[in-house]
N, C-alpha and C positions, 0 to 999 in steps of 0.2 A: 504494500499500500504506500508506504513512504519511500521516496527515492533518496539515496544517499548522495548528498552534494559533495563533490571533491573540487577543491581549488588547486590550481596549478601553482607550484612554487616558482620563484623566480628562476631557479636552476633548471626547471622543467620546461619553461617557456622557450619558444624559438627566438633566434636572434638574427639581426640584419647586419651585414658588413658593409661599411661605407669607407670612403677615402676622403681625408681631409683636404679641402681645397686650398688651405693655407700652407700646410707643411708636407702634405703627401702621405702622412701616417695613416695606416688602416686601423679603424676602430669599430667596435661592435655596439649595437643598441638592442634592447629588448624589442620584440616585434609589436608590442602594444603601445609604443611611443607614437603620439598623434602627429607631431610635427618633427620630421626628421631633420636634424641639424646638418649643415654642410661642413662644419669645422669640428675638430676634436675638442674635448673638454679643456685641455691645456691652452689651446689657441683662443677659445672663447674667453677664458680667465684673463689671458694677456690683453686681449682687446678691451675688456671691461676696465682694466686698471690703467690704461694709457691716458685717458682724459682726466685732467685735474682742473680744479677751480680755485681761484685765489679770493679770499675774503679778508675783511678787517674785523679784528676782535672787538666785541662790544665793550669789554672791560678795560683793556689796556691800549687799544687802537693799533696794535701791531698786525701786519698782514701775515697770513698763513695759507698754505695750500693743502688740499685734501682731494681724494679721488671722487669724481662726480657720480660714481656708482653707489655711493652711500644713500641709504633710504632716507635719512634725516640729515640735512646739512648742518654742521656745527655752527654755533654763533660765537663760541669762545675758542681761543687758541689752545694748543695742548698745555702750555704753561699755566694758563688761568683755569683750565678744567682740572688740572692736577691740584690746585690750591683749594678747590671746593670740597 
């Protein structure tokens, strides 16, 4: 009467092999990935870190830089954040 449900583990799922358009490295993805990336994980991480933003600290007025990939942009420089 009841059917036993079985879930596939990540190791049992199929995988897709892709070639990175940036470095040429071959990488694999699980077949259930909805949007297949064109670059490997290492290249995507490098691309995210390259853009930087410069701001002035609200407390001391000194300018500082940080990666633009941060979810919340800081309002204080690292020295003033350390004092809090």
